[in-house]
C-alpha positions in Angstrom: 31.2 6.8 -37.7 30.8 4.8 -34.6 29.1 1.4 -34.7 28.1 1.0 -31.1 25.9 4.1 -30.4 23.8 4.0 -27.2 20.4 2.4 -27.6 17.6 4.8 -28.7 20.1 7.1 -30.4 18.0 9.4 -32.6 20.7 11.6 -34.1 24.5 11.7 -34.3 27.3 13.5 -36.1 30.8 12.3 -36.8 33.4 15.2 -37.1 37.1 15.1 -37.9 40.0 17.5 -37.5 43.5 17.5 -38.8 46.3 17.4 -36.2 50.0 16.8 -36.0 49.4 13.3 -34.8 47.3 12.4 -37.9 43.9 13.6 -37.1 41.2 13.6 -34.4 37.6 12.1 -34.6 34.7 13.2 -32.5 31.2 11.8 -32.5 28.3 13.5 -30.8 25.0 11.8 -30.3 21.7 12.3 -28.6 19.2 9.6 -27.3 15.4 9.7 -27.1 15.9 9.7 -23.3 17.5 13.1 -23.5 21.2 12.2 -23.1 24.1 13.5 -25.1 26.9 11.0 -25.6 30.3 12.1 -27.1 33.1 9.8 -28.3 36.5 10.9 -29.3 40.1 9.8 -30.1 42.6 9.7 -32.8 41.3 9.2 -36.3 40.2 5.5 -36.6 40.8 4.9 -32.8 37.8 6.4 -31.0 38.3 5.2 -27.4 37.0 7.9 -25.1 33.3 8.4 -24.1 31.3 10.8 -21.9 27.6 11.3 -21.4 25.4 14.1 -19.9 21.8 15.3 -20.0 20.8 17.2 -23.1 18.8 17.4 -26.3 19.3 17.9 -30.0 19.5 21.7 -29.6 22.3 21.3 -27.0 24.2 18.8 -29.2 23.9 21.2 -32.2 25.5 24.0 -30.1 28.4 21.7 -29.2 28.8 20.7 -32.9 28.8 24.4 -33.9 31.6 25.0 -31.4 33.6 22.1 -32.7 33.3 23.3 -36.3 34.1 27.0 -35.5 36.8 26.4 -32.8 40.5 26.4 -33.2 40.6 22.7 -34.4 38.1 23.4 -37.2 36.3 20.1 -37.2 34.5 19.1 -40.4 31.5 16.8 -40.7 32.3 13.3 -42.0 29.0 11.5 -41.4 25.6 11.9 -40.0 23.2 9.4 -38.3 19.5 9.4 -38.0 17.4 6.7 -36.3 15.3 6.3 -39.5 18.1 5.9 -42.0 21.3 5.0 -40.1 24.7 6.5 -41.1 24.6 8.4 -44.4 27.8 6.8 -45.6 26.3 3.4 -45.2 23.1 4.4 -46.8 24.7 5.8 -50.0 26.8 2.7 -50.3 23.8 0.4 -50.1 21.5 2.4 -52.3 23.8 2.9 -55.2 23.1 0.1 -57.5 24.5 -0.4 -61.0 21.9 0.2 -63.6 20.4 -2.9 -65.0 20.8 -3.0 -68.8 17.9 -4.6 -70.7 19.2 -7.4 -73.0 18.9 -6.7 -76.6 16.9 -9.2 -78.7 19.0 -11.8 -80.6 17.2 -11.0 -83.9 15.3 -8.1 -85.2 11.6 -8.0 -84.5 9.4 -8.6 -87.6 5.8 -7.5 -88.0 4.4 -10.4 -90.0 1.1 -8.5 -90.7 2.9 -5.5 -92.3 5.7 -7.6 -93.9 4.4 -11.0 -94.7 7.2 -11.7 -97.2 10.0 -10.9 -94.7 12.8 -13.4 -95.2 14.0 -15.5 -92.4 17.8 -15.4 -92.1 19.2 -18.7 -91.0 22.6 -18.7 -89.3 23.6 -22.3 -90.1 
């Protein structure tokens, strides 16, 4: 994932490949203006950038080449303009279930059981 994508980025994919130096990251993105931007570097140290004209179809061809090439990149994360990065979305949408508190005492139906005893705890 790269935090500083170009303005108006509509789609991006983060890929990673193993290497003898510890791994390589590659991010390909496309903007609404019809530009493909790629970022790459060692895993966790993306420092290179290049841009060229292109659309989502052209970006998908590049992604397919990366995945099937000799380095065998694998998808790590995906970005859409509507939802942001998937990894961030799953972290923020996963909430711990809220457990409803149990009543302190049992519920009594006084119409059906008018002689129910009250249990005092003192």
